[in-house]
C-alpha positions in Angstrom: 242.5 258.5 -160.0 243.1 254.8 -160.1 245.5 253.6 -162.8 243.9 251.8 -165.7 243.9 248.0 -165.2 246.1 246.2 -167.6 244.5 243.6 -169.8 244.2 240.2 -168.1 247.0 237.8 -168.7 246.2 235.0 -171.1 245.6 231.5 -169.9 249.1 230.5 -171.0 250.5 233.0 -168.5 248.3 231.5 -165.8 249.6 228.0 -166.5 253.2 229.3 -166.6 252.6 230.8 -163.2 251.5 227.4 -161.9 254.5 225.7 -163.4 256.8 228.3 -161.8 255.3 227.6 -158.4 256.1 224.0 -158.8 252.6 222.7 -159.2 253.7 220.8 -162.4 257.0 219.9 -160.9 258.1 217.4 -158.3 258.5 217.5 -154.5 256.4 220.6 -153.8 253.8 221.0 -151.1 251.3 223.8 -151.1 250.7 223.5 -147.4 254.4 223.6 -146.6 256.3 224.6 -149.7 259.0 222.0 -149.2 259.6 218.3 -149.8 259.3 215.8 -147.0 259.3 212.1 -146.4 257.2 210.6 -143.6 259.2 208.5 -141.2 258.1 207.3 -137.9 255.1 204.9 -137.5 255.0 203.8 -133.8 257.6 206.4 -132.8 258.6 206.5 -129.1 260.6 209.1 -127.3 264.2 208.3 -126.7 264.6 211.0 -124.0 265.0 210.0 -120.4 262.0 208.8 -118.5 260.5 211.2 -116.0 260.4 210.9 -112.3 257.4 209.6 -110.3 254.4 211.8 -109.9 251.7 211.6 -107.1 248.6 209.7 -108.1 245.6 211.7 -109.4 242.4 211.7 -107.4 240.1 211.8 -110.4 239.4 208.7 -112.4 241.3 208.6 -115.6 239.5 207.8 -118.8 240.6 204.5 -120.4 242.7 204.7 -123.5 242.1 201.4 -125.2 245.0 201.2 -127.6 247.8 202.1 -125.2 248.5 200.1 -122.1 248.7 202.3 -119.0 251.9 202.1 -117.0 253.3 203.7 -114.0 254.2 207.4 -114.6 257.9 206.8 -114.1 257.9 204.2 -116.9 255.6 206.0 -119.3 256.9 208.0 -122.3 255.0 210.0 -124.8 254.4 208.0 -127.9 252.7 208.0 -131.3 250.2 205.3 -132.3 250.0 205.0 -136.1 247.4 202.8 -137.7 248.6 202.5 -141.4 252.2 202.2 -142.6 252.5 203.7 -146.1 256.3 203.7 -146.0 256.5 201.3 -149.0 254.5 203.6 -151.3 256.8 205.9 -153.3 255.2 208.3 -153.9 252.5 207.7 -151.3 248.9 207.5 -152.4 245.7 208.7 -150.7 242.8 206.2 -150.6 241.2 208.2 -153.4 244.1 207.7 -155.8 242.5 205.1 -158.0 239.4 207.2 -158.3 241.4 210.2 -159.3 243.2 208.3 -162.0 240.0 206.6 -163.3 238.4 210.1 -163.5 241.2 211.4 -165.7 242.9 213.7 -163.2 246.4 215.1 -164.1 248.5 213.6 -161.3 251.8 215.0 -160.0 254.3 214.2 -157.3 253.4 216.6 -154.5 255.7 216.5 -151.6 256.0 212.7 -151.9 252.3 212.2 -152.6 250.7 211.2 -155.9 248.0 214.0 -156.0 245.7 215.5 -158.7 246.9 218.8 -160.1 243.6 219.3 -161.9 240.8 217.3 -163.6 239.7 219.3 -166.6 240.9 222.9 -165.9 242.3 224.6 -162.9 240.6 227.8 -163.9 237.2 226.1 -164.1 237.7 224.4 -160.8 238.7 227.7 -159.2 235.5 229.4 -160.5 233.4 226.4 -159.4 234.5 226.9 -155.8 233.9 230.6 -155.9 230.5 230.3 -157.5 229.1 226.9 -156.4 230.8 223.9 -154.9 234.1 222.0 -155.4 235.6 219.0 -153.6 239.3 218.4 -152.7 241.1 215.3 -151.6 243.1 216.4 -148.6 243.8 213.0 -147.1 247.5 213.7 -147.2 247.0 216.2 -144.3 248.3 215.0 -140.9 245.6 214.3 -138.4 246.7 213.7 -134.8 244.5 212.9 -131.8 245.8 214.1 -128.5 244.3 212.1 -125.6 245.1 212.0 -121.9 244.9 213.8 -118.6 247.7 216.2 -119.6 246.2 217.0 -123.1 245.2 220.5 -122.2 248.4 221.3 -120.4 250.4 220.0 -123.3 248.6 222.2 -125.8 248.9 225.2 -123.5 252.6 224.9 -123.8 252.7 223.8 -127.5 250.5 226.5 -129.1 251.1 230.3 -129.5 247.3 230.7 -129.3 245.5 229.9 -126.1 243.7 226.6 -126.1 241.8 227.9 -123.1 239.8 230.0 -125.5 237.8 226.8 -126.4 234.8 226.9 -124.1 232.9 223.8 -125.3 233.6 220.6 -127.2 233.6 221.1 -130.9 235.2 224.5 -131.1 238.3 224.9 -133.1 241.4 227.2 -132.8 243.9 228.2 -135.4 247.4 228.5 -134.1 251.1 228.2 -134.8 253.6 225.9 -133.1 256.7 228.0 -132.4 260.3 227.0 -131.8 262.3 228.6 -129.0 263.5 231.4 -131.3 259.9 232.3 -132.1 260.0 230.8 -135.6 257.0 228.9 -136.9 257.3 225.1 -136.8 254.0 224.8 -138.5 250.4 226.2 -138.4 247.5 224.0 -137.5 243.9 223.8 -136.3 243.2 222.3 -132.9 239.6 221.0 -132.1 238.4 220.2 -128.7 236.6 216.8 -129.2 235.8 215.9 -125.6 237.2 215.6 -122.0 241.0 215.3 -122.2 240.7 214.9 -126.0 241.7 217.1 -129.0 242.2 216.7 -132.7 245.0 218.5 -134.5 245.1 218.9 -138.3 248.6 220.0 -139.5 250.3 220.1 -142.9 251.2 217.3 -145.2 254.9 217.6 -146.2 255.9 218.8 -142.7 254.6 215.6 -141.2 258.0 214.2 -140.0 259.1 217.4 -138.3 255.7 218.1 -136.8 255.4 214.6 -135.3 258.9 214.9 -133.8 258.1 218.4 -132.4 254.9 217.2 -130.8 256.7 214.4 -129.1 259.5 216.7 -128.0 257.1 219.2 -126.4 255.0 216.4 -124.9 258.2 215.0 -123.3 256.9 213.7 -119.9 253.2 214.6 -120.2 250.6 211.9 -119.7 249.2 212.0 -123.3 249.0 209.8 -126.2 249.5 211.2 -129.7 247.6 209.1 -132.2 248.5 209.7 -135.8 245.3 208.9 -137.7 246.5 207.9 -141.1 243.8 205.3 -141.2 241.2 208.0 -142.2 240.3 209.8 -145.3 239.8 213.6 -145.5 237.7 215.6 -148.0 237.2 219.3 -148.2 233.8 220.5 -149.6 234.1 224.2 -150.4 231.9 226.9 -152.0 228.7 228.9 -151.4 226.6 225.8 -152.1 228.9 223.3 -150.3 227.1 222.9 -147.0 223.6 222.5 -148.5 224.8 220.1 -151.2 226.9 217.9 -148.8 224.8 217.8 -145.7 222.2 215.2 -147.0 225.1 213.0 -148.1 226.9 212.8 -144.8 226.8 209.4 -143.1 225.0 208.6 -139.8 222.3 211.2 -140.6 224.7 213.9 -139.5 223.5 216.5 -142.0 221.2 218.5 -139.7 223.9 218.8 -137.0 226.5 219.7 -139.6 224.3 222.5 -141.0 224.0 223.9 -137.5 227.7 224.3 -137.0 229.1 227.8 -136.7 232.3 228.8 -138.5 235.4 227.1 -137.0 233.2 224.6 -135.1 233.2 220.8 -135.5 231.1 217.7 -134.6 232.1 214.1 -134.0 229.6 211.3 -134.5 231.1 207.9 -134.2 234.1 208.0 -136.6 232.6 210.9 -138.7 234.3 214.3 -138.0 232.9 217.4 -139.7 234.4 220.9 -139.3 233.1 224.1 -140.8 236.6 225.2 -142.0 238.6 225.3 -145.2 241.5 226.7 -147.1 239.7 228.6 -149.9 238.1 231.7 -148.5 234.7 230.1 -149.0 232.2 228.4 -146.7 232.1 224.7 -146.5 233.2 221.6 -144.5 236.3 219.5 -144.0 235.2 216.0 -143.4 237.3 213.2 -141.8 235.9 209.7 -141.9 236.9 206.0 -142.4 238.1 205.1 -145.8 235.1 203.1 -147.1 232.6 205.8 -146.1 234.9 208.5 -147.5 235.1 206.8 -150.9 231.3 206.7 -151.0 231.0 210.3 -149.9 233.4 211.5 -152.7 231.5 209.6 -155.4 228.1 210.9 -154.0 229.4 214.5 -153.9 230.7 214.3 -157.5 227.4 212.7 -158.6 225.4 215.5 -156.9 227.2 218.1 -159.0 230.3 219.1 -156.9 233.3 219.7 -159.2 236.3 217.6 -158.4 239.3 220.0 -157.9 243.1 219.6 -157.7 246.1 221.4 -156.2 246.2 224.2 -158.8 242.8 225.6 -157.9 243.5 225.1 -154.2 246.6 227.3 -154.4 244.9 230.1 -156.4 241.9 230.1 -154.0 244.1 230.3 -150.9 246.2 233.1 -152.4 243.1 235.2 -153.2 241.9 234.6 -149.6 245.4 235.6 -148.3 245.8 232.3 -146.3 249.4 231.7 -145.4 251.4 228.9 -147.1 253.9 227.3 -144.8 257.4 227.3 -146.3 256.7 230.4 -148.3 254.8 233.0 -146.2 256.3 231.7 -142.9 258.7 229.0 -141.8 260.9 228.1 -138.9 263.0 231.2 -139.4 260.2 233.8 -139.5 258.1 235.1 -136.6 254.3 235.1 -136.7 254.5 238.8 -135.8 256.0 239.5 -139.2 253.8 236.9 -141.1 250.4 238.4 -140.7 249.7 236.1 -137.8 250.0 238.3 -134.7 246.3 237.8 -134.2 247.0 234.1 -133.5 249.5 234.9 -130.6 247.9 235.1 -127.2 250.2 236.8 -124.7 247.4 236.9 -122.1 247.2 235.4 -119.6 250.6 236.6 -118.7 251.6 233.5 -116.8 250.9 231.1 -119.7 254.3 229.8 -120.8 254.4 228.5 -124.3 257.3 227.6 -126.6 258.7 230.7 -128.2 257.0 233.2 -125.9 260.2 234.7 -124.6 261.5 235.3 -128.2 258.2 237.0 -129.2 258.3 239.3 -126.2 261.8 240.3 -127.1 260.8 241.0 -130.7 257.9 243.2 -129.5 260.1 245.1 -127.1 262.7 245.8 -129.8 260.0 246.9 -132.3 258.6 245.0 -135.3 260.3 246.1 -138.5 258.5 244.0 -141.1 255.0 243.0 -142.1 253.2 240.6 -144.5 250.9 242.5 -146.8 249.2 242.3 -150.2 250.4 243.5 -153.6 248.4 244.3 -156.8 250.4 244.4 -160.0 249.5 247.5 -162.0 251.7 246.4 -165.0 251.8 243.3 -167.2 253.4 240.2 -165.9 253.0 237.6 -163.1 254.4 238.2 -159.5 256.1 235.1 -158.1 257.7 233.9 -154.9 261.2 235.3 -154.3 260.9 238.5 -156.4 262.2 241.7 -155.0 259.8 244.5 -153.9 261.1 248.0 -154.0 259.4 250.6 -151.8 260.4 254.1 -150.5 260.7 252.5 -147.0 263.2 249.8 -148.2 263.2 246.5 -150.0 260.9 243.5 -149.4 260.3 240.1 -151.0 257.3 238.3 -152.4 256.4 235.3 -150.4 253.5 234.0 -152.5 252.4 235.3 -155.9 250.5 234.3 -159.0 247.5 235.0 -161.2 244.1 235.6 -159.6 241.3 234.0 -161.8 238.6 236.0 -159.9 240.3 239.4 -160.3 242.0 238.6 -163.6 245.3 240.1 -162.6 248.4 239.2 -160.7 248.3 239.4 -156.9 250.9 238.5 -154.2 251.7 238.4 -150.5 255.0 240.1 -149.6 257.1 240.8 -146.6 258.0 244.5 -146.6 259.2 247.2 -144.2 256.5 248.0 -141.7 256.3 251.6 -142.9 255.8 250.7 -146.6 252.5 251.6 -148.2 251.0 252.7 -151.5 252.9 252.5 -154.8 255.9 250.2 -155.1 257.7 248.2 -157.8 258.3 244.5 -158.2 261.4 243.2 -160.0 260.1 240.8 -162.7 262.8 239.2 -164.8 265.2 242.0 -164.0 262.7 244.8 -164.9 260.8 246.9 -162.3 257.1 246.7 -162.7 254.5 249.0 -161.1 252.6 247.6 -158.2 250.6 248.8 -155.2 250.6 247.7 -151.6 247.1 246.8 -150.4 245.5 245.2 -147.3 244.6 241.5 -147.8 242.5 239.5 -148.3 241.8 240.0 -152.0 238.7 237.8 -152.2 236.5 236.3 -149.6 233.1 234.6 -150.0 233.0 235.4 -153.7 233.5 239.1 -153.2 236.5 241.1 -154.5 237.6 243.2 -151.5 240.5 245.1 -153.1 240.3 247.3 -156.1 
């Protein structure tokens, strides 16, 4: 018989949970869990130039913003359009609108971002029940262009870019270091011949750009850091229908036809049917002026403006990994609930970290990332010990679930652990239960 559910924690405990996770503090990033400072507009590789390569037979597409040179002289480079180095903290193009709208602003991994507008709880429920909008312009958008773009991503990603069969399709993957640790997670979209778009995390920008350049090394590719664009996430069961008529260039019909994890590019408007909430919706990347209009139009049409607090509780309910907490450069995707993003076939595809993952599999995986439900009073939080008959574990992400009205968590525990367990909260063991995530998807509670 299922244990009786404890009464839901009061709102004060929910807010205390947010404070503990750093959402009211400084230098935290929900996408990466760590502080970072962007350095590196117009970065160029300092490694040695490659040797000559025989000329290609096929005609190469022109890349207007980078002068083509002989292969022996060419080096991988970043082209960045906007230098925000002087802003401390940095601001997205929507910053003035957030402040004029009364948003509670916080320093978020070096960015001045909204924590919430009126209530993080109300914003959370709006996304689960109707539609909410998020400013995600701090995310790092990189266009990969050039004859070697596919070969570069084949080596860079643990997932197989070859799975993309037609332009517009997207692929979730991790970038791994040579030890098999996660450099970052990202989505790669195929936007056309020899052209891809990557969307990676915000506070890991510096290390990500450096890693991309290191792996590119001598490839014939250009990595364009698109910090000249604005990015808005429209999420919720009503998000697609509400936002489609408001998209520029009459793109609404094409956007509504997108399948999950697919995208479209029309002029400078990029729309993907993706998100970080466990609900349906779009992530829209577009020029700043058009993005400001879209934000105002969405808010005027009834979409609730949302901040970082709701974004974190929504992703936790959906069991979507948070870089820097649920995985990082010292953890393997095989112990982070991300084995499904690793493609070891075809066997001859050599990607960074492959050898380390094969050694881990051969030795046997000893840990797993799983879900926890607290059966007692309290709030589970990052770093707390988990006690199971199979051994100890640790909570990687934890907090209060507004949808379930109880505390939930993700935890890394021994692979044999299951069923009842205990979580050490403020030095006292509290009853909990190991469950299979996600907790909530598309408005439905999946774990009881």
